[in-house]
N, C-alpha and C positions, 0 to 999 in steps of 0.2 A: 550404602555408599555414602561417603562424605565428600562434599564438594568444598574445597578450601578457598575458592576465589570469592572475594567479597564484592567485587565490582564487575558484574557481567550484565550485558543487556538481556532483555527478555528473549530476544531471538537466540542469543548464544545459550541461554538457559534452556530453551526449548530444544535446541540441537543436542545439548548435553543429555537431556532427558531421553530423547529419541535414541541416542547412541547407547545409553545405559539399558534401555528396554530391549534394544536389539542385541545386547550382550557384547558390544564392542568396548574397546578400551576408551576410557575418557580421561582427558586431562584439561587443564585450564589455559593452555598456551594459545595465544591468538593465532599462531601458525597452523594449528591443527583444525581450525574452523574455516569454512569457505568465506571468501570475501563477499560482503554485501554492498550493494550500491549505496553510496552516500548521497546526501542532499545536493552536494556539489557536482555529482555525476549525472543527476537527473536532466532530462532534456529541458530546453527553455520552454517557458509557458507562454502561449499565445495570449495576448491581452483580451481578445474577444472571448476566448474560452474562460479566462480568469474572471471576466465580468459575469459570464453565465454561472460560474461556480458561486460567486457572491450572491447572485439572485436566488440560489437555492435556500438562502436564509431570509428571503423577502417576507414582508408582513402578510401579503395576500397569497393564499394557497394556490390560486390559479397561476400567479407569476412563478412560484416555485415549480409547479408542474410543467409550465412551458420551458423553463430553463433546463429542467431534467430531461425533457423530451429532446430539446435541441442538442444537449451534450450527448445523449444516447445516439441520436442520428449522426452526429459527427464521428462517432466511433473512436478509432485509434488516435485520430488527431487531437481529441479532447483529453486523452488519458493523462498527459503531463499536468494539465490544470486540475483534473480530478484528483490525482495523487497529491498535488500541493494542497488541495482542499481538505485533505485528511488532517492537516495541521491547523485548520481554522479553529478559532476560539468558540464559534457558535456550534452548539451540539447538533442543530438541525442540518447545518452544512456538512459536518462530519458524517452524520448518519446517512444522508443522501449520497454523499461521495462513496461511502462504503458499499451502499446498494448498487451504485453505478459500476464500481470496480468489479463486482461479482458478475455483471452482465456484459461489460465491455470485452472486446476480443483481446486475447493474450497471445501475441504472435511475434514479439521481439526476441532477439537472441538472448537478452538478459532475463527473460521471463523464466519462472520455474518450469521444469519439465512437466508435461502432461502425465497423469497417472494412467497407465495402460490397463488398469483393472476394470 
């Protein structure tokens, strides 16, 4: 299979690969792919949670752990700040945000469907 689109995002590339493996027709038109939420459609980030996300990169491990625990206990309310933290320049913040996203609840209408398997 030859893909002739030179400028596609990683998500679109993954969708094309999944479609190809499933034996479905693939093309590179933007109309054939599902719309993904953009940064402009993300919910507003609460400054208190944004501060906690910044503390995920603190110098002291105990401060990082306290911030992570506070974000986890906030649950769904902290999710916009944790999502925004995935764009942080500090690798420690990005890594901890990724771990938090795996554990936070996914229950919004825009969330991917649960796998019934």
